[in-house]
C-alpha positions as CSV (number, residue, x, y, z in Angstrom):
1,M,-66.3,149.5,54.1
2,S,-65.3,152.0,51.5
3,V,-62.6,154.5,52.1
4,I,-65.1,157.4,52.4
5,E,-67.0,155.4,55.0
6,R,-63.7,154.8,56.9
7,I,-63.0,158.5,56.8
8,Q,-66.5,159.4,58.0
9,A,-66.2,156.8,60.8
10,E,-62.9,158.4,62.0
11,V,-64.4,162.0,61.8
12,E,-67.5,161.0,63.7
13,G,-65.8,158.7,66.1
14,H,-63.6,161.2,67.8
15,P,-64.2,164.8,69.0
16,I,-60.9,166.1,67.5
17,V,-59.4,164.4,64.5
18,L,-56.3,165.6,62.5
19,F,-55.5,164.0,59.2
20,M,-51.8,164.8,58.9
21,K,-48.5,163.8,57.4
22,G,-46.7,161.8,60.1
23,T,-47.8,161.5,63.7
24,A,-48.3,163.9,66.5
25,Q,-45.0,162.7,68.0
26,F,-43.2,162.7,64.6
27,P,-44.8,165.1,62.1
28,M,-43.5,164.7,58.6
29,C,-44.1,168.3,57.4
30,G,-43.9,171.7,58.8
31,F,-47.6,172.4,58.4
32,S,-48.6,169.3,60.3
33,S,-46.0,170.1,63.0
34,R,-47.3,173.6,63.5
35,T,-50.9,172.4,63.6
36,V,-50.2,169.8,66.3
37,Q,-48.3,172.4,68.3
38,A,-51.2,174.8,68.2
39,L,-53.7,172.1,69.1
40,K,-51.6,171.0,72.1
41,A,-51.0,174.6,73.2
42,A,-54.8,175.2,73.0
43,G,-55.4,172.2,75.4
44,A,-56.2,169.3,73.0
45,G,-55.6,166.3,75.2
46,Q,-57.7,163.9,73.2
47,L,-56.1,164.5,69.8
48,H,-56.8,161.6,67.4
49,T,-54.4,161.7,64.4
50,I,-54.4,159.8,61.1
51,N,-51.1,159.6,59.2
52,V,-52.1,160.0,55.5
53,L,-48.7,158.9,54.4
54,E,-49.4,155.4,55.8
55,D,-52.8,155.2,54.0
56,P,-52.6,156.2,50.4
57,E,-56.4,155.5,50.0
58,V,-57.3,158.0,52.7
59,R,-54.7,160.5,51.3
60,A,-56.2,160.3,47.8
61,N,-59.9,160.4,48.9
62,L,-59.9,162.8,51.9
63,P,-59.9,165.9,49.7
64,R,-62.9,164.6,47.9
65,Y,-64.7,163.9,51.2
66,S,-63.9,167.2,52.8
67,N,-63.7,169.4,49.7
68,W,-60.4,170.7,51.1
69,P,-57.3,170.0,48.9
70,T,-54.4,170.1,51.3
71,F,-53.1,168.5,54.5
72,P,-53.3,168.7,57.4
73,Q,-57.1,168.7,57.8
74,L,-58.6,169.4,61.3
75,F,-62.1,168.2,62.2
76,I,-63.8,169.1,65.5
77,N,-67.1,167.4,66.4
78,G,-67.4,166.1,62.8
79,E,-67.0,169.5,61.2
80,L,-64.0,170.4,58.9
81,I,-62.2,173.4,60.5
82,G,-59.5,173.7,57.9
83,G,-55.8,173.4,57.6
84,C,-52.7,174.8,59.2
85,D,-53.3,178.5,58.5
86,I,-56.9,178.5,59.7
87,T,-55.9,176.5,62.8
88,L,-53.1,179.0,63.6
89,E,-55.5,181.9,63.2
90,L,-58.0,180.3,65.5
91,F,-55.3,179.6,68.0
92,E,-54.0,183.2,68.0
93,S,-57.6,184.6,68.4
94,G,-58.2,182.2,71.4
95,E,-61.1,180.6,69.5
96,L,-59.3,177.3,69.1
97,A,-59.0,176.8,72.9
98,R,-62.7,177.4,73.2
99,M,-63.6,174.9,70.4
100,I,-61.3,172.3,71.9
101,S,-62.6,172.8,75.4
102,E,-66.2,172.3,74.2
103,A,-65.4,169.3,72.1
104,Q,-63.6,167.5,75.0
105,Q,-66.6,168.1,77.3
106,Q,-69.0,166.2,75.1
């Protein structure tokens, strides 16, 4: 299985996927930490995370897969939502809670 196929399997295999630096319990950068906090505050109980620092192949190829250059990268229902700034904007508007609620019901 190629790295792109592995990434696609992760994205399609879980309703909420966050490719981040570190883990939800121990984020390794401020952007990843703030994204996890926003997701949890918005009700994400089924958050699946992938630590890109532990998988250099995923870290190198995810930007090519998603056409998004930075980390973290949030996917909901297989669709790229964006990084930290977009996640925080969606959280502040209340939209993130709605998106998470819908994703977790499926």
